Every structure is written in C-alpha cells, then in structure tokens.
C-alpha positions as CSV (number, residue, x, y, z in Angstrom):
1,X,-23.9,-90.8,197.3
2,X,-22.8,-94.3,198.7
3,X,-24.4,-96.3,201.4
4,X,-22.3,-99.1,203.0
5,X,-23.5,-101.9,205.2
6,X,-21.8,-104.9,206.8
7,X,-23.1,-108.2,205.8
8,X,-24.1,-110.7,208.6
9,X,-24.1,-113.6,206.1
10,X,-20.8,-115.3,205.0
11,X,-21.1,-116.0,201.3
12,X,-18.9,-117.5,198.5
13,X,-17.7,-114.9,196.2
14,X,-18.1,-115.5,192.4
15,X,-17.2,-113.3,189.5
16,X,-19.3,-110.2,189.3
17,X,-21.4,-110.0,186.1
18,X,-22.5,-107.1,184.1
19,X,-25.1,-106.9,181.4
20,X,-25.1,-109.8,179.1
21,X,-22.9,-112.1,181.3
22,X,-24.5,-115.1,182.9
23,X,-23.0,-116.9,185.9
24,X,-23.8,-120.5,186.7
25,X,-23.3,-123.0,189.6
26,X,-22.4,-126.6,189.6
27,X,-25.3,-129.1,189.8
28,X,-27.3,-128.7,193.1
29,X,-29.0,-131.5,195.0
30,X,-32.4,-130.8,196.6
31,X,-32.3,-128.7,199.8
32,X,-28.9,-127.3,198.9
33,X,-28.0,-123.7,199.8
34,X,-26.3,-121.6,197.2
35,X,-24.4,-118.4,197.9
36,X,-23.2,-115.9,195.3
37,X,-22.4,-112.3,194.9
38,X,-22.6,-109.7,192.2
39,X,-22.6,-106.1,191.0
40,X,-25.1,-104.5,188.6
41,X,-25.3,-101.0,187.2
42,X,-28.3,-98.9,186.3
43,X,-30.2,-100.3,183.3
44,X,-28.2,-103.6,183.3
45,X,-29.6,-107.0,184.1
46,X,-27.9,-109.7,186.2
47,X,-28.4,-113.4,185.7
48,X,-27.2,-116.4,187.8
49,X,-28.0,-120.0,186.7
50,X,-28.9,-121.9,189.9
51,X,-29.2,-125.3,188.3
52,X,-30.5,-126.8,185.0
53,X,-34.0,-125.5,185.7
54,X,-33.9,-122.4,187.8
55,X,-32.5,-118.9,187.1
56,X,-32.0,-115.9,189.4
57,X,-32.2,-112.5,187.8
58,X,-32.2,-108.8,188.7
59,X,-34.5,-107.2,186.1
60,X,-33.9,-103.4,185.6
61,X,-36.6,-100.9,186.2
62,X,-36.2,-97.1,186.0
63,X,-35.2,-96.6,189.7
64,X,-33.7,-100.0,190.5
65,X,-34.4,-103.7,190.0
66,X,-36.9,-106.5,190.6
67,X,-35.7,-109.8,192.1
68,X,-36.9,-112.4,189.7
69,X,-36.6,-116.2,189.7
70,X,-38.0,-118.6,187.2
71,X,-37.4,-121.2,184.6
72,X,-34.1,-120.9,182.7
73,X,-36.1,-121.7,179.6
74,X,-39.0,-119.2,180.1
75,X,-38.6,-115.6,181.3
76,X,-42.3,-114.7,181.3
77,X,-43.1,-116.4,184.6
78,X,-41.8,-114.8,187.8
79,X,-41.8,-117.5,190.5
80,X,-41.1,-114.8,193.2
81,X,-44.1,-112.6,192.3
82,X,-46.6,-115.3,193.2
83,X,-44.9,-116.4,196.4
84,X,-43.6,-113.3,198.3
85,X,-46.2,-111.3,200.3
86,X,-47.5,-108.7,200.6
87,X,-49.1,-109.0,197.1
88,X,-50.3,-105.4,197.2
89,X,-48.1,-102.4,198.2
90,X,-44.4,-102.4,199.1
91,X,-42.7,-105.7,198.5
92,X,-39.1,-106.6,199.3
93,X,-38.5,-108.1,195.8
94,X,-38.6,-104.7,194.3
95,X,-35.4,-102.6,195.0
96,X,-35.8,-98.9,194.3
97,X,-33.6,-95.9,195.1
98,X,-36.3,-94.0,197.1
99,X,-36.3,-96.8,199.6
100,X,-33.0,-95.5,201.0
101,X,-34.0,-91.8,201.1
102,X,-36.5,-89.9,203.3
103,X,-39.9,-88.7,202.2
104,X,-38.6,-85.5,200.5
105,X,-35.3,-87.0,199.3
106,X,-33.4,-84.5,201.5
107,X,-31.4,-87.2,203.3
108,X,-31.1,-90.9,204.2
109,X,-34.2,-92.8,205.2
110,X,-33.7,-92.7,209.0
111,X,-36.3,-93.2,211.8
112,X,-38.4,-90.0,212.2
113,X,-41.2,-87.9,210.6
114,X,-39.8,-88.3,207.1
115,X,-39.2,-92.1,207.2
116,X,-40.8,-93.8,204.2
117,X,-41.2,-97.2,205.9
118,X,-39.7,-99.0,202.9
119,X,-37.6,-102.2,202.7
120,X,-33.9,-101.7,203.4
121,X,-30.7,-103.6,202.8
122,X,-32.0,-107.0,203.6
123,X,-34.5,-108.5,201.2
124,X,-36.1,-111.8,202.0
125,X,-38.3,-113.5,199.4
126,X,-39.9,-116.9,198.5
127,X,-40.3,-118.7,195.2
128,X,-42.2,-121.6,193.8
129,X,-39.9,-124.1,192.0
130,X,-41.6,-124.9,188.7
131,X,-44.2,-123.9,186.2
132,X,-46.9,-126.1,187.8
133,X,-46.3,-124.3,191.2
134,X,-46.5,-121.0,189.4
135,X,-49.9,-121.8,187.9
136,X,-51.3,-123.2,191.1
137,X,-50.0,-120.1,193.1
138,X,-51.7,-117.8,190.6
139,X,-55.0,-119.6,190.9
140,X,-54.9,-119.5,194.7
141,X,-54.0,-115.8,194.8
142,X,-56.9,-115.0,192.4
143,X,-59.2,-116.4,195.1
144,X,-57.3,-115.0,198.2
145,X,-56.9,-111.5,196.9
146,X,-60.5,-111.2,195.7
147,X,-62.3,-113.3,198.3
148,X,-65.6,-111.5,198.0
149,X,-66.0,-113.2,194.5
150,X,-65.8,-116.7,196.1
151,X,-67.4,-118.8,198.7
152,X,-66.0,-119.2,202.2
153,X,-65.1,-122.8,201.4
154,X,-63.3,-121.8,198.2
155,X,-61.3,-119.2,200.1
156,X,-60.3,-121.6,202.8
157,X,-59.3,-124.2,200.3
158,X,-57.2,-121.7,198.3
159,X,-55.4,-120.8,201.5
160,X,-54.6,-124.4,202.3
161,X,-53.3,-125.2,198.8
162,X,-51.2,-122.0,198.7
163,X,-49.6,-122.9,202.0
164,X,-48.9,-126.4,200.9
165,X,-47.1,-125.4,197.7
166,X,-43.3,-126.2,197.7
167,X,-41.5,-123.0,198.0
168,X,-37.8,-122.0,198.2
169,X,-36.4,-119.1,200.2
170,X,-33.9,-116.4,199.2
171,X,-32.1,-113.6,201.0
172,X,-30.5,-110.7,199.2
173,X,-28.1,-108.5,201.3
174,X,-27.2,-105.1,199.8
175,X,-23.6,-104.7,200.5
176,X,-23.3,-101.2,199.1
177,X,-25.1,-99.0,196.6
178,X,-24.5,-95.7,194.8
179,X,-27.5,-93.4,194.4
180,X,-28.0,-90.5,192.0
181,X,-30.7,-87.8,191.7
182,X,-30.6,-87.2,195.5
183,X,-31.8,-83.6,195.4
184,X,-34.7,-82.5,197.5
185,X,-38.0,-83.1,195.8
186,X,-36.5,-85.5,193.2
187,X,-36.7,-89.3,193.1
188,X,-33.5,-91.2,193.9
189,X,-32.1,-93.7,191.4
190,X,-29.7,-96.5,192.0
191,X,-26.6,-96.2,189.8
192,X,-24.6,-99.3,191.2
193,X,-25.7,-102.2,193.4
194,X,-23.3,-104.6,195.1
195,X,-25.0,-107.6,196.7
196,X,-24.6,-111.0,198.1
197,X,-27.5,-113.6,198.0
198,X,-28.4,-116.9,199.5
199,X,-30.9,-119.2,197.8
200,X,-32.3,-122.3,199.4
201,X,-33.9,-124.8,197.0
202,X,-36.4,-127.1,198.6
203,X,-36.6,-130.9,198.1
204,X,-39.8,-132.0,196.3
C-alpha cells in the first residue's frame, strides 16, 4: 500500500542514500537552514552530515525509524530525544507504520472512531547542539519529569534552564511511504519512506 502527500516545503534535492551511504553538506554558518531529501528502506539507516559537528540520522526500528541528531563523532547521545516533547507517550521523532493505519489496521488512519491519534506526515522536532547541551537537558528533564523528588525551587530552576538551552529546529515531511503487513489485526510496517527535511541550526 502506498500513501502519497504533497509537500508544502520547497527543498533542495540531494542524492538519495541507502544503507551505508552518508550524504554531507558544505560548511554551514550559524543560523543557516539546510534542506535535503532521501529515501530509506526497512531495516536500513540513513545519515546526512550537516556540518563538521552535527549528524542527522534515521535509525531503523522494527516498524519504522527514529529521527536522531547528534555528534558526528559519538552516536550514543541523541540530541533530539532530550529536546522534543512530549517525553512520555507518542512523540513525532518516532515514525512507525501503525501511525498511518486505523486502530484495527483495517484501513487508513482517518478521523472517526478508529483513529489512533498518532503523528502523521509532518514531523517537527527540536535538538540541542552539543554534548554540553545534551548533558544539561538530561539533568533538567530528570527534575522536570519526576518533580515530586525535588523542591519547588529546584523544579522551577530546571524549567528555566531547560528553556534557555540553545536548540535547533527540524521538520521532516513524509513525501510517500509504502506499508506492508496491512491485514486487519496485524501491525503495519514501513517498507519504504521517501522524505524531505529542513534543519535550522541556531547561532550560539
């Protein structure tokens, strides 16, 4: 099954990459906006080098991908995971096949009783820009997500610090996707994803 959607965003088209191929952009100044596009198949990863320090990835999971950004030298720290709310429950950075199907997988996810209220073709996300920001964001979230373990003053301070952290913005538009496992009662999987993305890197 294929789902096609018009993109509202005009993006530069680069070579599509498959597993093991990494794209890259010319050096970027602070506050620059970078547009790129790609295609990825089930189980494959996608990488795009934004500049000498930052990397964009689509990391494969069983039913789709996770939008990941981080250091090009260290893949263990996901700058998106500590920056993009909500931090519990459905999150736009995770792209799964069932998001595009209704509750019993009998048809598309349309408004109505069977709607699963999941993110759709437009995925907006935020990211911190370096390891220091990642560590600070993790510390703040530790307080904000479990406020009953801390004083009111500590919770307020964590909120202020988290809001003040420099963050970039990203938008991923799903141009088209091919789903498999679309039988009623099953869980849909994404076989192929074609996308365009815009990344805004802040000045710090």
